C-alpha positions, 0 to 999 in steps of 0.5 A: 406070644403075648397073652390076651388080657381083657378088663372092663373099662371101669378098671381104669377108674377103680383099679388103675394101679393093677391095670398099670402093672398089667400093661408092663407085660403087654397090651390090655384090652378094655371092654365097655358093656361087654364089647371091645372098646380100647387097647391100652399099652405101656409107652415102652411097648408102643415105642417098640411097636412103632420101631418095628413097624418102621422097620417093616415099612423099610423092608417092604420098600426095599422089596418093591425096589427089588421087584422093580429092578432097582436093586443092586447085587451084593457084589456091585454094592461091595465094589462101589463101597471099596471104590468109594473108600479106596479099600 
């Protein structure tokens, strides 16, 4: 689990090197006038999150196909692969 780090938005201007180091360890929540304003993350964290989201979307699509009866059993899939590649 990622620890929640909260900083005032003014730290982006006044203490950017500190904030930049902090985002290497996960998201930093920024506040403005004491209320949540934004979240800043590293590009690595952002890319990993997008990849994870894409994977979850594929899993959800697969589950919908299975629920609609569009899936194949593992045996049928392996038989089709063996037939296609003459294995």
